[in-house]
N, C-alpha and C positions, 0 to 999 in steps of 0.2 A: 633368976633364982630357981626356976623350975628345971633348968638344964641339969641332967645327971651324968651325961657322957657325950663324947664326940666320936663319930665314925670317920675313919680315914680311908679314902679311896685312891687307887693308883691305876693309871693306864698309860697308853702310848699316844703321842701327838698324831701320828698318821691315822689312827683308828678313831680319833675324836672322843666325844663324851661317852659313846657306847662302850668303849673299851674299859671304862673305869670299873674296877672291882674292889669290893671292900677288903682291906688288908689288915685292919686293926680297929679295935675299940679302945679309946682312952677313957677309963672308967671314973674320971673325976672332973668336975667342971672347973676345978682350980688348977689343973695341969696346964702348963704353958709350952711344953715341948713334946715332940714325938720324933724318934729316930728310926728310919727305915734302913735295915741292914742287909736286905736281900736284893742287892742291885748289881748291875753289870757296869764295868767301866765304860766311859765315853758313850753313854746312852742317854737319850732324852726321855723324860717321864712327865706325865700329867698327874697332878694331885688335886683332890677336892675334899672338903670336909662338910659333914652334916652335924647337927646337934640332935640329941635325944632328950625328950622331956615328956613326962607322963606316959611313957611307953610308946611314944610316936617319934618318928624321925622327920626332921625338916627337909626342905628341898636342898639339893647340893649347892655349895657356894661356887663362885666362879673358879674354874680350874686354873691352876698356875703351872707353868712349865719350869722344869728343873733338869739340868744336864749334869751328869756325874763327871768327875775328873777322868782324864785318860789314864790307862794302866801304865805302870812304870816300864822302862825299857827291859828287854830280855837280857839274860846273862850273855855277856859278849864273847866269851871264849869257853870252849869245852874240848877236851881231848881224852879219848879212850886209849889205854895202853894194855897190851897183852903182857902180864907179868909172870904168867906160868901157863901151861897148856889148858888149865881150867880155871883161870882167874883173870878178870879184867879190872883195872884200876881206872877210875874216872877222876880227872882233875879239871876244875873250872875256875874262872876268875870270880872272886867274891863280888857280890853286887854292892854297888856304892850307896844305894838308897837305904836310909836307916829304918824304914818300915818293913824291910825284908826280915822275916822270922825264920824261914826254912826254905829248902829247895826240894821240889818234887822231881824225882828221876823217872823218866819214861824210857821204855825199851821196845824195839821192834825186832822180832826174830825172823830171819830168813825172808825179809821183805813183807812180812805180815802187817797186822795192825799194831798201832802203838798201844801199850798197856802200862799201867802204874807198876813201878818196880819197888820204889822205896821213897821215904821222905827223910831228909837230913835236917835236923834242927840246928839253928844258929846261922846267922848271916856270914860269919867268918870261918865256917867249917866247909871248905870247898873240895871235899874228896869223898869218894864212895868206892868200896871194894865189892865187885859182883862175883860171887862164887857159884852162882846158879847158871853157869854156862857149860857148854861141852864142845869138844872137838868136832870139826866138820860143819859148823854152823856159822852163819853171818849175823852180826848184831849191829844195831844202830841205836844210839843213845841221844837223848836231848834232856835238857834241864829247864824247869820253870821255877822262877823265884816266886815265893808265896809270902804275902804280907801278914801282919799280925791279925788283920781282920778277914783273912781268907781269900784275898784277891790274888789271882794268878797272873803273872806276866806272860807275854807271848813266849813260845818256846825258843830256846837257844839255837844256835847253829847245830846241825847234826854231826856227830862223830861216829864213823863206821869202822868195823874191823871184822875179819874172818879168823876163826880159830882152826 
């Protein structure tokens, strides 16, 4: 009856108990659930819980191991088309997984680094028109499916073209 809260700790199995860091406080002794939303796919974590009573924290409980599910497959097909001297149209296969909420489009200019270009909302909306291109440059594109909870799939195959 003196317990007023629970502290939740998370770490990584390879680092042992020393890696456990407090990630949340559940402020009611009647709470029975906690959801950790800042996780990476296909990753193992350790969790431990302590109780708080009269301003003091208990020793941590025995850590438990949890592994998140694998990320869903990447977009299987992407093609970039030159539709005018200063316009590129991207078409890709819609992702089959129902958890896909949008697509993140990334572009690499003239062999440079990948950068965010746009996000297209809707699983069944498989096209994007890029008008921020210019003649004499080479462009590479890739697409990453994004779930409703923000998990990104691996990048699609790359589609390249020169203007």
